[in-house]
C-alpha atoms as one frame of an Amber mdcrd trajectory, in Angstrom:
protein
 -77.632  24.085 -61.406 -80.856  25.167 -63.119 -84.174  23.384 -63.033 -85.754
  22.517 -66.395 -88.059  25.556 -66.149 -85.137  27.841 -65.341 -83.090  26.378
 -68.186 -86.005  27.053 -70.536 -85.969  30.686 -69.366 -82.247  30.968 -70.146
 -82.804  29.418 -73.595 -85.584  31.926 -74.261 -83.197  34.791 -73.452 -80.533
  33.287 -75.714 -83.074  32.904 -78.588 -83.565  36.661 -78.583 -79.830  37.201
 -79.181 -78.388  37.653 -82.639 -75.740  35.323 -84.023 -73.094  38.013 -83.499
 -74.158  38.460 -79.882 -74.005  34.704 -79.330 -70.525  34.493 -80.915 -69.385
  37.360 -78.736 -70.645  35.478 -75.633 -68.664  32.410 -76.693 -65.495  34.326
 -77.550 -65.406  37.064 -74.904 -65.154  35.834 -71.326 -66.111  39.238 -69.903
 -69.218  39.431 -72.094 -70.144  35.865 -71.091 -69.606  36.727 -67.414 -71.731
  39.868 -67.717 -74.520  37.920 -69.457 -74.346  35.142 -66.877 -74.578  37.606
 -63.973 -77.573  39.340 -65.605 -79.685  36.163 -65.522 -82.523  36.328 -62.973
 -81.707  32.888 -61.550 -78.059  33.877 -61.003 -79.090  37.216 -59.475 -81.404
  35.369 -57.077 -78.626  32.923 -56.138 -76.120  35.743 -55.655 -78.593  37.707
 -53.540 -79.259  34.631 -51.393 -75.550  33.982 -51.002 -74.957  37.640 -50.032
 -77.825  37.556 -47.561 -76.462  34.355 -46.000 -72.997  35.903 -45.809 -74.393
  38.997 -44.032 -76.389  36.858 -41.605 -73.343  34.699 -40.917 -71.247  37.793
 -40.253 -73.937  39.166 -37.945 -74.111  35.887 -36.037 -70.324  35.835 -35.798
 -70.305  39.370 -34.375 -73.008  38.457 -31.870 -71.061  35.368 -30.846 -67.882
  37.395 -30.442 -69.766  39.916 -28.319 -70.934  37.062 -26.083 -67.456  35.612
 -25.666 -66.365  37.793 -22.698 -69.556  36.872 -20.852 -69.005  33.198 -21.645
 -65.421  33.420 -20.361 -66.677  35.158 -17.226 -69.334  32.486 -16.678 -66.778
  29.727 -17.266 -64.507  31.310 -14.668 -67.384  31.647 -12.220 -68.259  27.983
 -12.747 -64.635  27.015 -12.190 -64.505  29.085  -8.997 -67.780  27.632  -7.743
 -66.650  24.105  -8.582 -63.300  24.660  -6.877 -64.911  26.255  -3.829 -67.526
  23.537  -3.492 -64.886  20.885  -4.005 -62.675  22.459  -1.349 -65.594  22.657
   1.092 -66.606  19.076   0.360 -62.985  17.925   0.698 -62.686  19.763   4.003
 -65.927  18.178   5.227 -64.718  14.762   4.085 -61.423  15.254   5.934 -63.316
  16.302   9.062 -65.565  13.235   8.837 -62.538  10.997   8.252 -60.867  12.521
  11.322 -64.038  11.971  13.388 -64.254   8.397  12.135 -60.632   7.755  13.125
 -61.213   9.279  16.556 -64.332   7.177  17.027 -62.534   4.042  15.899 -59.660
   4.789  18.288 -62.096   5.529  21.091 -63.874   2.205  20.635 -60.875   0.117
  19.689 -60.466  -2.878  22.010 -57.125  -1.629  23.322 -58.611   1.796  24.073
 -61.631   0.296  25.802 -59.395  -1.974  27.870 -57.213   0.987  28.812 -60.219
   3.079  29.876 -61.607   0.151  31.846 -58.230  -0.251  33.597 -58.216   3.475
  34.423 -61.743   3.219  35.840 -60.654   0.209  37.912 -57.641   2.139  39.237
 -59.830   5.143  40.095 -62.346   2.926  41.934 -59.468   1.203  43.767 -58.092
   4.602  44.787 -61.526   5.799  45.945 -62.007   2.672  48.074 -58.520   3.117
  49.612 -59.301   6.775  50.368 -62.597   5.732  51.955 -60.726   3.121  54.030
 -58.254   5.798  55.151 -61.180   8.057  56.113 -62.515   5.241  58.302 -59.118
   4.822  59.968 -58.896   8.587  60.479 -62.457   8.504  61.824 -63.673  10.967
  59.184 -66.575   8.665  58.302 -68.795   6.497  60.508 -68.868   2.723  60.134
 -72.425   2.566  58.682 -71.628   5.062  55.913 -68.297   3.378  55.270 -69.751
  -0.126  54.807 -72.410   1.039  52.352 -70.016   3.140  50.232 -67.142   0.641
  50.450 -69.387  -2.258  49.390 -70.639  -0.238  46.385 -67.069   0.749  45.377
 -65.705  -2.781  45.699 -68.652  -4.256  43.774 -68.003  -1.753  40.981 -64.271
  -2.516  41.060 -64.751  -6.307  40.871 -67.383  -6.016  38.117 -64.933  -3.941
  36.080 -62.093  -6.341  36.879 -64.158  -9.309  35.652 -65.113  -7.494  32.435
 -61.451  -6.517  31.947 -60.281 -10.086  32.467 -62.981 -11.493  30.157 -62.096
  -8.975  27.450 -58.382  -9.722  27.682 -58.915 -13.477  27.537 -61.396 -13.318
  24.653 -59.079 -11.070  22.603 -56.158 -13.455  23.187 -58.097 -16.564  22.191
């Protein structure tokens, strides 16, 4: 506990004591305790320990004072995290929905269906144009040009439709 120099200081103090005083220190615990606490080295150690205790208490108080703010910040972080997560999850769900719609839109069956609908519409338009010719609502020159364009479009779509159906089967 004591360095050699400090021990020498204690021995010097003990040398100045009488034999009766030394016996009393050995026999009386209170006297020994009082002597021990009067030593400079012990006083220094006790003062340091007391100072450390006070500083520790002060730090503890400061930490306790900060606790409500820390709890508040933790809650804010949790709210922010939850909010950002919810927004990101919502965005992800929206993107997943868009992806599914896009995949459906460009799925072979969907494309074939839309091509069939376009063929039917072109067929209907050419039949209506033919009826207009019969009803004399359109002249022959205009009819031939429009009818040729409609039928070319129809047959092009029909060939693509047939090729797509045969390639998906095989």
